[in-house]
N, C-alpha and C positions, 0 to 999 in steps of 0.2 A: 039200872037208872040210876041207884046209889051208888055206886061205884063209879059212875060217869060225873055225879054230882062231888064227889069225893074228890076225885080227881080234877077237876074243874076249879075247886075251891083250891086245892094242893098250888095248881100250876098259877092261880091268882094270888096267892100269899107269897108266891115264890116270887112274882114282878113287882110285888110292891115291896119287897127285901130287897131286891135287887135295886130298884128304882130310888130306895132310901139309900141305897149305899152309894149309888151314882151321887146323888143331891150331898150327900158328905162329903164324898172325896170331891165334889167340886167346888165344895164350901172351904175345906181343907187348903185347894191349892189356891183358891182366891185371894184367902186371907195369907197365905206365906207368901205369892205373890206380893200384897200391897207393901207387907213388913217389909221384904226383901227390896222392892224397888223405892219404897218411902226412905229405907237407910242409905240405900247406894246412889240416890238422888240428892241427899242432903249434903254430903260434903263437896262435890262440884258445884252446888247451888249456892253455899258460902262462899265460896272461893269467888264466885262471878260476884255475889253481891260486895264481898269487900273490894276487890279490884274496881268494879264501877263506879261505887259510891267513892272510893276515891279520887277517881279520876274525876268526878262531878264534884268535888270539894272545891269552891273558888278560892280556900283559904288556904290550899295545900299547890304548890308546884314542884315539878319533876323536871329533872334531867332528861334527855331523850332516851337514854338506856333505863330509867328505869320506868317511863312510859311505855317503853317497847316490851319491857317486863310485865305488867300488869296486862297491858292487849292480849299479848301472847298467854295468859295465866286464862284470860276470860276466853279465847278461841280454841283453848285447849280444853278446858273443862265443859263448853258445850260440846264439841266434839264426844267428849266422853257420855255427857248426857243422852246426846244422839245415839251414839253405839248402844246403850242399854236399851233405851226405848226402842229403837228397832229390832234389837237380840229378841226382846219380850214379842213383840208382834208377830215375827219371825216364827217362834216358836210356837205362838199360839195357831197361825197358818198350818204349819205342818204338822198338828196333832189335830185340827178339826179337819184336816184332808180337804183344805180349801185350796190346794194348789196342783199346778200339773206339771210334769216333767217338760221342759223342750230340749227333748235331745238332738245330739248333732255329734259328729265324730269331731273331737279332741284330740290335739298330741300333749301327754304327760308336761313336755317341757315347755309348752307354750302357757300352762295352765301356771308353772312352777314362777317364769316370767314376769306374767300379770301379776301376781301374790307379791312376788319382789317388789313391783315397781308399786302396786296400792301402797304395800308399808313405806316406802321408801324411807326416808330419816328415822323414821321409828327401829330401824334395823342396826343404827350406825355403833350401837356397841355390841352388836351382837351379828359377827359375823356369820353369814349362811352360804355353807357348800353345796355346789349340785351334783349330784353322782347318778343323773338319770341315765339308766342304761341305753346307749344308742339303738337304733333297727327296733324299738318296741311299736307295735302296733297302736293305733289309737285308739281310744275309749269312749264308749258310746252314752254319753252325761250330758247332763243341763249345765254346760260349764260357767253359767253365773251362780249356780249353787254349788259347785264344784271349788268354785274360786274362793268363795266364803268359805267352805271347809281348811283350803291351805291358809287363809288368810287368820281364821280362827285360830289353828293351831301355831301357827309361826306366831301371834301375839301373846299365847302361852309363854312362849319363850322370852318374851320381853317383861312381861308383869312378873312371873317367878323364879327368875333365874337372874345372877349377879350381872352386871355388867362386865362384858370380855368372855362371855359363855357363848362359845360356837354351837352353832347346831348344822345338820346334814341334812339333806333331801334326796330320799334313795326310791328308784323305782326300778323293780324287774317283773318278767313275766312269770305266772305262775297261773297257766292254761288254765279254764278261761278267763280268768281275772288277770289285772295289772295288778301287784302290790306297791304301794307307796308307803315310806318310812319316814317322820322327822324325828330324827335324837338332839338331844342336846347333851352338854357337860356339865349343866348345872347340879342341884342339889337330889334331883331324883323326885319320886312320887313321893308323896304322906305316906304314913304307915297305914293300915287296916284296909278294908276291902275295895281293891280298884275299879269294880262296877260302879260305887258310890261317885266315882269321878264323874259320870256321865248322867249322873241324874241331876234333877233340876236344881237351880241355885246351891249348888256344889262350887265350893272354892278348892283349888289344888292345895292350900293351907290356911288351916283354920284362923291365922292372926294373920296373914297374908295384909297388906295394905292395897294391893292390887283393887283398882276400880272396876266394874262389873257387877252384874246380879247372879253370877256363876252360872249363864245361862251356855254358853260357848260350846262345849263339848256335848251337850244334851242335843242343840241343834246339828252338830257335825253327826251324831249317830241316827238323827232322823233325816236327814241328806243321804247319807252313805247306805243306810238301809232302806229309802225309797230307790234306791238303785240297784238292789240286791246284794250289795256288800256288807262288810262287816267291818269293826274299828274295834281296837282293844288298844291297852295300855300298858307296857310293861318297865322295869328297870332295866337301863343301857347295861351292858357287861361294861366295866370298871366306869361306872358312877355315872350318874344323868337318867333322863326318861325318854321312852322311845313309844310314841303314836303309830300305829300302822292300822291301814285300810286299805281294802280291796275293791277293783271297779272293773265295770264286765267288759270285755272286748267285741261281747255279739249281742 
C-alpha cells in the first residue's frame, strides 16, 4: 500500500509539474504574441492615421495624384493589418486542432494559377515561371489551405528579395507524393539554423522592413504536416532560396 501511495504521489507531482510547464509556455506564447502583434500593427496604423488625418484636414488641399497616393496608402496598410490578424487567427486554429481538412482531388497547376491570380500586381516586379511537370496526378488536399501555402511562399519572395528577383515553381512526382518547390534568385536564406525560419514570430532577416508577424512559414508547415507532408528550406544552387514541400497523391 505504501508503494501505491508513493506512486500516486509521484504521479500527482508529475502532473502538477507538467501543468505548470504548460501554463508557463502558454503565458510566454501570449506575451510574445502580444509584443509581436503590437509591434507589427503600430507601423501600418501610424500610416493610416497620418494619411486619413491629412485627408480630413480642411486647411489642406490635394491634387488628384496626391489624394490617390494617400488613399492607396490607407488601403494598402489596412490590408497589411488584416493579413497579420488573419495569420494569427489561422495559427491559433491550427495549433488548437480546431479545424478539419476538406479534402478533394486538385491539380497542382490549378493551385499555382489561383495563387498567381490572387497575388496579382504584387508580383509585378518579381516574374514567376511555372514548371509544373505535365501529367502529374492530382493531389488529395484541402485546396483553400494549400492555396494559402502557395500564397505565403510567393509573398516571401515579394517581401524578402529585391525588385527584379525571379521565382520558379516546380512540381515533380516522388511517389506517393508530389514534391513542389518554389525557388528565387534573391539573397538566399539568412545565416543560422534553417529550422528557426519555421518557428513562430520569425522573419527571414532580423533587419527586414517587411511587414507581418513572422507567422507565414509556421502556418505553411502546420498546413503541410496536417496533410501528411513535409516542408523544408535550403539555399538554392547558384544563389537564392528554395522552399520545398510534399503532398500526398493517395
